[in-house]
C-alpha positions, -999 to +999 in steps of 0.1 A: -641-447+459-624-413+463-597-430+485-590-455+457-587-427+431-563-409+454-542-440+459-541-445+421-530-409+415-503-413+442-490-445+425-490-426+391-470-398+407-445-422+421-438-435+385-431-400+371-393-400+380-389-434+362-408-422+331-388-390+330-356-410+331-368-432+303-377-403+281-344-386+288-326-417+278-346-420+246-338-384+237-301-390+244-302-421+222-318-401+194-291-374+197-265-401+196-281-416+164-279-382+147-242-379+157-235-414+143-254-405+111-232-374+106-201-395+112-213-422+088-219-395+061-184-380+065-165-413+064-177-425+030-204-447+016-185-480+019-178-476+057-202-496+079-214-478+110-237-508+119-221-514+153-224-477+162-261-475+152-269-505+174-254-490+206-282-465+213-308-491+203-295-516+228-292-490+256-327-476+251-343-510+246-328-525+277-332-495+301-363-477+287-384-505+272-394-520+239-416-492+226-389-465+228-363-490+215-385-495+184-387-458+179-349-454+181-344-484+158-367-468+132-349-434+135-315-452+132-326-470+100-339-438+084-308-417+093-286-446+081-304-447+047-303-409+045-265-409+051-261-436+023-283-417-002-271-382+004-248-367-023-212-362-014-177-363-027-163-397-038-150-414-007-137-383+011-128-399+044-133-436+038-119-457+066-130-494+062-145-509+031-175-531+038-206-548+022-231-530+001-260-511+018-286-539+012-265-564+030-258-540+059-295-531+062-305-568+063-280-575+091-292-544+109-328-555+109-320-590+120-301-579+150-328-554+160-354-582+157-334-605+179-328-578+204-365-570+207-375-607+209-350-612+238-364-582+257-400-594+251-391-629+265-375-613+295-405-592+303-428-622+299-407-643+323-408-615+349-446-612+346-451-649+350-428-649+381-448-621+396-481-639+389-467-671+405-456-653+437-489-634+439-509-667+436-488-684+463-492-654+486-530-654+481-531-691+488-510-687+520-533-659+532-564-679+526-550-709+544-542-689+575-578-681+584-590-717+587-558-725+607-567-699+633-602-712+636-590-748+640-565-737+666-593-720+685-615-751+686-585-773+696-577-750+725-614-752+737-612-790+735-579-791+755-593-768+781-623-791+787-650-767+776-665-793+754-664-821+780-637-841+798-609-859+778-589-890+786-552-886+792-544-902+758-569-879+740-554-849+757-519-859+746-531-863+710-548-830+711-517-812+724-496-828+696-521-817+670-520-781+684-482-780+684-481-791+648-509-767+638-490-738+655-458-748+636-477-748+603-492-714+612-457-701+617-447-714+583-476-696+567-468-664+586-432-665+575-441-672+539-466-642+539-439-620+553-414-631+528-439-625+500-445-590+512-408-582+513-404-595+478-434-576+464-427-550+437-426-515+450-422-526+487-405-500+508-396-500+545-408-472+569-375-458+582-374-438+615-346-426+637-340-448+668-313-458+693-300-492+681-282-498+715-315-494+734-333-516+709-307-544+714-308-541+751-345-544+753-346-574+730-318-591+750-337-587+782-368-603+766-347-633+754-329-638+788-358-660+801-354-685+773-316-684+776-317-690+813-337-722+808-307-736+789-281-720+813-269-698+784-252-665+793-259-635+771-233-607+770-238-573+756-208-552+744-215-516+734-193-486+726-188-457+750-214-437+732-245-457+740-268-433+721-260-446+686-288-435+663-296-453+631-321-446+603-342-478+596-375-495+601-375-501+638-402-528+638-385-548+610-350-545+626-364-558+658-377-588+638-341-594+625-326-591+660-352-615+674-346-641+647-308-640+652-311-643+690-336-671+687-313-690+664-283-684+687-302-697+718-316-727+698-282-738+684-261-732+715-255-760+739-264-758+776-239-737+795-228-718+764-224-681+757-241-656+733-223-623+728-241-593+712-217-566+701-224-531+687-196-515+666-199-478+659-183-468+626-182-435+606-212-440+583-229-471+598-230-495+627-223-532+628-244-555+650-228-588+657-244-618+674-219-646+682-225-679+699-205-709+711-229-733+694-226-761+668-215-739+640-223-742+603-204-765+579-185-747+551-206-761+523-238-747+538-226-711+544-232-698+508-268-710+510-277-701+546-298-670+536-317-688+508-354-692+513-365-726+527-329-737+531-320-758+562-286-771+573-301-804+583-333-823+580-336-823+618-339-786+619-373-775+633-375-741+616-391-733+582-359-721+566-374-686+561-361-667+591-327-658+577-340-652+543-365-627+557-337-611+578-316-606+547-343-589+528-352-566+557-316-556+563-309-550+525-342-530+522-330-507+550-297-500+532-275-525+551-257-558+546-258-591+564-233-620+565-222-650+586-188-663+598-187-698+613-165-726+623-181-760+625-182-772+661-171-739+676-198-714+669-211-687+645-212-650+642-240-633+624-234-596+615-254-569+598-249-532+592-274-503+593-268-467+581-263-441+609-284-410+613-268-376+612-287-347+628 
């Protein structure tokens, strides 16, 4: 129970900088309203400062929330009426003649009402989207447990622990297991994507040698590449100790995904080239292949969730989407360059670490 309370206090503390920024914005908006009121008073009773009064209301409502926006709107209305009612000389600095105060006040209130309704609708849409994603994530998580159990029983049947099987029964069982494992991979990918999209998700950055991480992953992928007679080349700068600041486990996930795709879509006898480029503030990792390439019309959507270039593709369409979210969460960018029939080059950046 105490652990839960501690976690709640920690979450509240994390929200303090955001709350302080909202309050500071509201105070700045109120000061701006006072300045506009003074300007309105000095320019004459027939000058409309409607547009000026709306500026702080719009800024505070959109960036600090509806409640503070309502407070600024009320303050603006009161200061506006005060400027209209205050005694002064007859049109001392009149600039632009406009409608009477009643018409101006009516327009003012209508615009404020519309603004608040738009903001309310936006917040409701965001809440419903979060609830939808949470529900799908819970469903995928609950589905994964029975899949693991079914897979365990299938493995026992295939191994003969429940009695001998005919050759045809064994073939059917192995097909079922393959499809079950593919479905389980879909669920795992979906859960990982949901986690990366969750509100407040943050990577766990550490300092590590990106060149060493690439070399280790390449050596692990060579076995699969050799089965297709694919050569993997690794080009690194003279300074092999290139240190980056990122989540090492997640970045390894990105490298694995890109290398798997490279080997999968490169024909037998082809070449995959991994290149590390050391720049001033970041590094670029490039993974190029001599594979089938990507048609131009598919490139803008290649990192979208569940998107597949062809229906024959065996993947879930989540790998590249997950890779994009991981790279961006770690302060980098990811993109692809491709020529259909000649190959593709996937590149991503990571921020360098400075001691």
